[in-house]
N, C-alpha and C positions, 0 to 999 in steps of 0.2 A: 331687592325688593329695599324701599326706601331706607336711608340711616339718618336720624334725626339728633342734634345736640339739643341738651335739656342740661337746664338748672332749675334745683329745686329745694327742699327741705326733708330733711329726716325726719322721724316720729319724735325724736328728742331736741328737734332746732336747729341741727346743725347743716349750714351750706353744704351741698354737694352737685356735682355737676358730671356729664358724662357723656357718653354717645349710647343710642338703642335702636334696633331697626326694628322696624314693623310697617303694615301694610298702608295704614296713613296715621294720621296723627291723633285722630282720636283711639286707634289700638294701643299708641304708643303710650299714651296718657294713660289708658287702663291696665298697660303692665308696667310702669310705674308706681300706680296705684297698688297694684297687687304686691309689689314689692317696698310699701309703706313709705314710697318719697311722693309727697304733694310738689305738682310742679309749679314752678313760678315763669318759668319762660321756655320753649321747646319749639325748634325751627327746622326746616328740612334743611340738609346740608348743601341740597344740590342749588337752593334758591339762596342763598348767602352770596357774599361779596361777588361779581363777576369775575375778580382779579383771584379767586380762589377758584373758580373753574379753569381760568388759562392755566393757573400755574399751582396744580394738585400738589397734596402733600406729599402722593406716591413720590414724586421728584426728588424728597428729600431723604437724606440716610440715617439710619438706625443705628447707635450706640451697640457695639458687641455684647456688653454686659445684659442689656434690654432685649436682645435676641435670643441670648442666651437663657434669660430666667422664662421667656414667654416658651422655650423651645421645651425646655424641663418638665413649666404647668402642663402644657398638651400632651406629653409624653407620659404624666402622671394619671390625668383625666381617661387617655386611651387605654394606658394598662389598667385601669380600674373597669375596663368594658362600659366606658360610656362613649356612643355615638360620635363621629367625629363632628357631625354639625351642631351637635348639643355642647362638645368639649372647645370647638372654636368661638360659637357663643360665649363662653364664659370665660375661653380667654380674654378675649376683645374686651368683655365687661372688666376682667381685672387688670389689664396691662395700663400702667401710667401713663407709657410716651404716645400721645394722640395721634402719631405719624403712624406707629405699629399696629395702632386700637385701630384704627382706620381701616389699613390693610388686612387686618386678622377678619374682621368684621365683611369686607367686600368679599373676600376670600371664603367665607363662610357661604356666604349668598349664592358663588358661584357654583361650590359644593354642593350646596341646596338643589339648585336646577341642573344637578347631573355631572358637572364639569370634576375632572380628576383633580386631586389637592395639587398633586404637581404640575398643572396646566394653570390653575387659579394663583398659585405663587410667580408665574412667568411673566404675571402682567406687573409686577412689582422686581423689575432686576437691580435696583438701587437700594432695596431692603434683603433680599432675597438672594446669595450669589449662586453660580454655576454648583457650586458644591451640595449647598442645602439643598437645592432643586433635585439632584440627580439622587442625592440622600434619600428623600421623600419620595420619588419616583420608584427605587430601588423596594424602599419600604411597602408602599402601597402593593407591587407585582409580588412581592413574595409574603405578603400579609404581617409583616412585622415590622409595622410602622411605627408601635412602640419603643421598640428597643432599637430601631436606628435613628428616631428622634433622640433617646435618651446618649446616644453615642454622638451626637448632634451638637445636644448641649455642653456633653464634656469636652469636645474638638473648639468649642465656641468659647468656653471658660478657659482652658488652655492658651487660647488664642488671646483672649483678653489679658491673661496674667504675664503672658510673655511682653506684651506691647507696656502694660504698666510697668514692669522690669525694666524695660530699656528706657521709658521717660523719666521714670524717678530717677535711675543713672545719670540721665544727663542732664538733670534739672541742675544739682549742685554744682558743677564745673560750671555752666553757662550762667548762674548769678554770679557766682564767682567774677567772670572774665567781664561781665556786666557793670560791679561795682569798682572793679579794678579800673576799667577804662574811663567810670564815671570820675574815679578819684583822682585818676593822673591829669585828666580835663581840666577838673576844678582847681588843680594846683597850676597847670601850664597857660589856661586864661584866667585866672584871677589872681593867683598869688604870686606867682615870680613877675608879670609887669607893677604891684608894689613893690618887689625888691629892686627893679630895675630902677625906679627915681631915688630909691636909698643910694646906690651905686652911684647914680650921677650926681649927685651934691658932694662925690669926694673926685673931682677932677683926675687928681693926681695917683689915683688907685688903677692899679694894672690888674685888667681882668686875666685869670688864665682861660686856656683854650676852650676847655669844657665848659665853663662859667656860659663863653662867649656863643658856643653852639645852642646852649641850654637855651639862653636868651633868645637866638634867631628862632630857635624853634617855637617859643612862648610866640614872638610876634608875628609868626607866620597864623599860627593858629588863632592868635585874636584878630589878626587883620583878613584872614582868608578862611577861616572856619564854615562857612559854607559850600569852599569848594570841596573840603575833606569830607564832611557829611553828604555832600550830594554825589561824589564820587564813591566814598562809601554804598548809597542808596543804588546809584546806577550799578556798581559792579553785582549787588546782589539781584537787580533786575536782568540785567545781562545773563548772569548765571541761572537763575530761576528760568528765562525761556531761552535758553541754551539745553537746559537738561529737559524741558517740556518737549524738545523735538524728537523725534525716532533716533536720528544719530546721535544727539547729544545723550541722550538718555542710555545708548549703548557703552558710547566711549564711558560714561558717567560709571554704569554697573561695573565695567573692567577696571577703572582705577579704583574703585570702592573696595574692590576685593585683594588689591595690593597694598592698600594703606598700611602705614607701620603699624599703629597700634589698632585701628578700629579694624580691618580688612579681618584680619582672621575671627572676630565677633560677627562680624556682617555674613562672612561664611557662614557660620555656625546657627545663625537665624534662618538661614536661608534653607540650610540641611534639616534644620528641626521642621520647618515648614512644610519640606518635601516629605519626609518622612512620618510625621503626623496624618497630615492629608492624604497622602496615598493609602497609607495603613487603613485609615476611616471609611476609604471611598471603598477599599477591596473586601474590609470586613462587610461592608454595606452591601456588597453582593453587586456592586458597578462594575464591569469589564476593565480588563487591563488597559486596554489601549483609550478607552473613553474616560478613564481616572487619569492617564498620564496628560492628557489633551488639557483635562482641568487644571493639574497638579504645576502644569508648567506656568500658568498664568498665576500662580500662589506664590510661588518662589521670588517674583519681584526683581529678576535680576536677570537680564538678558544672556549672559553668559551661561548660568545653569539652564535657561531654559533653552537654548540650541542644542545643549547637551542632551537633555529630556527628550528632544525633536528628534535627535539623533537616536535616543536610544529606543524612543518609540518606532523609528522607523525599521531597525533590524530586530527587533520585537515582533512587529507585524509579517516579517520572514521568516520566524519561526526561532529565531536567537534568546538566549535566556536575559534578563534583566541586568545581572551582576558586571557582565561581560560589556555591553556599549558605555554603562555607567563608568566602570575601570578606565576603558579605553580615552574618555574625555577628558581625564585627569581632574577633573573638577571638584570629585566628591572625594572626601577622607577616606583612607585603607578600611579603618575600621567600619563605615557603613558599606563599602564593597563585602567585605568580610561576613558582615551580618545579613544582608541581603543574599550573597551567595545560599549561606547556609539556610536560611528560609526559604529557599526556591528547593534545596534537596531535599528539606523535611516536609516541606506541605503548611510550612507554618509563618509564611511572609508576611503576614499581616500583623503578628505579634510581636516579630523580630524586629518590624518598623517603628511600632510604637516603643517597642524599649529603645533602639538608637533614638528616637524623638526625647524620650525621657532621660536620655543620658548627655543628649546635646541642651537640651532646658536646664539641667543643672551644669552643666559646662558654662552656658551663656550666663546664668544669674552668677556664678562665681568670678567669671570672667568681668563683668560689668560692676562687680562689687570691690572687684582690684583696682579696675579701672578708676570709679570714683575715687577711692581710697588714696589713688596715687596723683589724681588729679587734683584736689583739696592743696596737699604740701607744694606741689608745682606751683601752681597759681600764688599761692601765698608765698610762695620765696623770689617768683617773678616780680610781686607787687612789692615785696619789702627790699628786692635788689634795687627798681626802680625809684622809690622814697628814697632811700641812702645815697641814690646818686644826686637826685636833686638837692637833699639836703646836706651833703657834700658839696656841691659844684654852689651852695649859697653860701654856704658856712666859710668855707674858706676865706673868701672875699670880706666877709663881715669881720673876721678875727684881723685882717689885714687892715681893715679902717680901723678898727680898734688900735692896732700899733702904731697907727700914723697919727691918730688923734695923742696917745699917747704922748 
């Protein structure tokens, strides 16, 4: 069924716009008129700019928060015994993100034509992940789609919250480093050269070695600033290119787990993703081997992914999951212990969720501690650098005053 973009006026005179699906433009106008919307402009999306045909919105990604909100709305509607097609139509008109709204409307058309919902979602891999599609498939097969969509929404919301914590924790130290670098660059490029002219006015003045070194650094930055910034830019580009290669990513994943301060936090985040995702999939009725195939990509770390692959291989031969994870040496003892208890009691999903909640709490505390530590450390470094510059400048100034006296 075609999808139309429209602009119009509501009964109280406010501007409104959105998308609507109908058999033709006349039917679309009739639908909007029924909703008390006076149509100003309406166009078939397929007949818009040809560039949009070549690059559809389905290639764009959607934020986790938008996806979580849409999933929760869909779960609420289905739980209220509203048919899936009608629920998808309502959600597509409610979602504010145009990319997601278009994808949901298209999925509604495919479901209306007889396609399973999870098959329709597979058309948009940049929006709906393997976890999402597997959970929807399990929900459709078991007749508990509303319950699994609600779990999916909770999972996505927890994922978004964890990302927000990591981002907010890194924002303050990065800002402090940028401010420190900018301030030091200003001192070396603008202030110290002016002091050099003052020192040159007293030829009998003998500058101490640290002042000479400071002036040399300042002159290098003034004369070759483009080399410094060019080298920094080149180093960032080379690092990103190296990290984007399979071998480079594998090496960086191994290094990131061994970093002095951030290494334990990186491992906690990966373990939290592993346990929460696996618990969500298993609670949704996804088979263990299929769930492990999906989870290995969620941890986003090659070292842990290899450990999960080995665990999957051993499980397929009849072993428990806790044994292979313990042999890998990559998972903390508490995780192994909780998984082992979960397997023995038949409550593995609940144990995995408890581990994830515990690690989310630890990640939050760790990030707060690192943030509170980074602030004073950066301030101390900045103060030490400025004090060294002031000392190197003021000592010769005092000597100049004595010579003048």
